[in-house]
C-alpha positions in Angstrom: -59.9 -32.1 18.6 -56.9 -32.5 16.2 -54.7 -35.5 16.3 -51.5 -36.0 14.3 -50.0 -39.2 13.2 -46.4 -39.8 12.4 -45.9 -41.8 9.3 -42.5 -43.3 8.5 -42.0 -43.3 4.7 -38.6 -45.0 4.7 -36.0 -46.5 6.9 -34.4 -44.1 9.3 -30.9 -44.3 10.7 -29.2 -42.7 13.7 -26.9 -39.7 13.0 -23.4 -41.1 12.4 -21.5 -37.8 11.9 -19.4 -36.4 14.7 -20.9 -33.2 16.0 -19.2 -30.0 14.8 -18.3 -29.0 18.3 -16.7 -32.3 19.1 -14.8 -32.2 15.8 -13.4 -28.8 16.5 -12.4 -29.8 20.1 -10.5 -32.8 18.7 -8.8 -30.7 16.0 -7.7 -28.0 18.5 -6.1 -30.7 20.7 -4.1 -31.8 17.6 -2.9 -28.3 16.6 0.6 -27.3 17.7 0.0 -23.7 18.6 3.7 -22.9 19.0 4.4 -24.2 15.5 1.4 -22.4 14.0 2.4 -19.1 15.7 6.0 -19.4 14.4 4.6 -20.1 10.8 2.4 -17.0 11.0 5.3 -14.9 12.3 7.6 -16.1 9.5 4.9 -15.3 6.9 4.5 -11.8 8.3 8.2 -11.1 8.5 8.7 -12.3 4.9 5.9 -10.1 3.7 7.5 -7.1 5.4 11.0 -7.9 4.1 9.7 -8.8 0.6 6.5 -6.8 -0.1 4.4 -7.8 -3.1 5.6 -5.8 -6.2 3.3 -3.1 -7.3 4.7 -3.0 -10.9 6.6 -5.7 -12.8 10.3 -5.2 -13.5 9.4 -4.5 -17.2 7.8 -1.2 -16.2 11.0 0.7 -17.2 10.5 4.2 -18.6 11.4 4.2 -22.4 10.5 7.9 -23.1 10.6 10.9 -20.8 7.1 12.2 -19.8 6.3 15.3 -17.7 3.0 16.4 -16.3 1.7 18.7 -13.6 -0.7 18.2 -10.7 -2.5 21.0 -9.0 -3.1 19.9 -5.5 -5.8 22.5 -4.8 -8.8 21.2 -2.9 -12.2 23.0 -3.1 -14.6 22.4 -0.2 -17.9 20.9 -1.2 -19.6 21.9 2.1 -19.2 24.4 4.9 -16.9 23.5 7.8 -18.6 24.5 11.0 -17.6 24.6 14.7 -19.5 23.1 17.6 -21.7 26.2 17.8 -22.7 26.1 14.2 -20.5 29.0 13.2 -19.0 28.7 9.7 -15.2 28.3 9.9 -14.5 27.8 6.2 -17.2 28.4 3.6 -18.3 25.9 0.9 -16.4 26.7 -2.3 -13.2 27.8 -0.6 -10.1 26.6 -2.5 -7.0 25.6 -0.7 -3.6 24.7 -2.2 -1.3 23.3 0.5 1.8 24.3 -1.6 0.9 28.0 -1.0 1.4 27.4 2.7 4.1 24.8 2.9 6.8 23.6 0.5 7.6 20.1 -0.4 11.0 19.7 1.3 12.2 16.7 -0.6 11.5 15.2 -4.0 9.9 11.8 -4.2 11.9 9.3 -6.4 10.0 6.1 -7.4 12.1 3.2 -8.6 12.0 -0.5 -9.3 13.9 -1.7 -6.3 15.1 -4.8 -8.2 16.8 -2.7 -11.0 20.5 -1.9 -10.1 20.7 1.0 -12.6 17.7 2.7 -11.1 18.9 2.1 -7.5 22.3 3.8 -8.3 20.5 6.6 -10.2 18.2 7.2 -7.2 21.1 7.3 -4.8 22.6 10.2 -6.8 19.4 12.4 -6.5 19.8 15.2 -4.0 17.2 15.8 -1.2 15.0 12.9 -2.1 13.0 10.1 -0.6 13.4 6.8 -2.5 10.2 4.9 -2.8 10.2 1.4 -4.2 7.5 -0.2 -6.2 9.2 -3.6 -6.3 12.1 -5.1 -4.3 12.9 -5.1 -0.6 13.4 -1.8 1.2 14.9 -3.6 4.2 17.5 -5.4 2.1 18.5 -2.1 0.4 18.7 -0.3 3.8 21.0 -3.1 5.0 23.1 -2.9 1.8 23.5 0.8 2.0 23.6 1.1 5.8 26.9 3.0 5.7 25.2 5.8 3.8 22.1 5.7 6.1 19.7 5.9 3.2 16.1 5.1 4.1 14.1 3.3 1.5 10.3 3.3 1.5 7.7 1.2 -0.3 4.5 2.4 -2.0 2.2 0.2 0.0 -0.7 -1.0 -2.3 0.5 1.4 -5.1 -1.5 4.2 -3.5 1.0 7.0 -4.4 1.6 5.8 -8.0 -2.2 5.7 -8.5 -2.7 9.1 -7.0 0.1 10.7 -9.2 -0.5 8.6 -12.3 2.9 7.0 -12.4 3.2 3.9 -14.6 6.9 3.6 -15.5 10.1 4.0 -13.6 12.1 5.8 -12.4 9.8 8.7 -11.7 10.3 11.9 -9.8 7.8 14.2 -8.1 8.9 17.7 -7.0 7.4 21.1 -6.4 7.2 23.6 -9.2 5.7 26.8 -7.8 2.2 25.8 -6.6 2.0 22.6 -8.5 3.6 19.2 -8.4 5.8 18.3 -11.3 5.7 14.6 -12.1 8.3 13.2 -14.4 9.0 9.7 -15.7 12.7 9.5 -16.7 14.2 7.3 -19.4 17.7 6.4 -18.2 20.4 6.1 -20.8 
């Protein structure tokens, strides 16, 4: 038969801290949910109206640069249907520009630079994509012209195309994409 003895090695005290659950209940009673909701809405609206810049305003193009991108994709595996039949074989190359043309050119600008804004507005058949500045403010400013302004969310397009200075233009040149950074006079 085993017996255990409890030995006190020092003075013990009752737990004085408030339980976490009680603390949270008290805090929730103190929170003004209406005010918190309005603050969150205001932050969201501000982030939409004024997105975080992808590039600093100093990223102006100083020297023209042109390069080409071949958008051809080569499959690294077979594409099969539900019955196991091969629809497209591994190694097949596909260039979307052989089947569909790029209907507009993409013009990337610093949306805080008036010279680039005016230059972009003069470009025919183009989509203006900002990397800094507010697309909503520019749409409001040029509402009579009904010019839509876009924003390169997270810099995904600039990274994909290798754009680092602005303005920059992407257009189709046969079965390739022509990328050009333009030094404005």
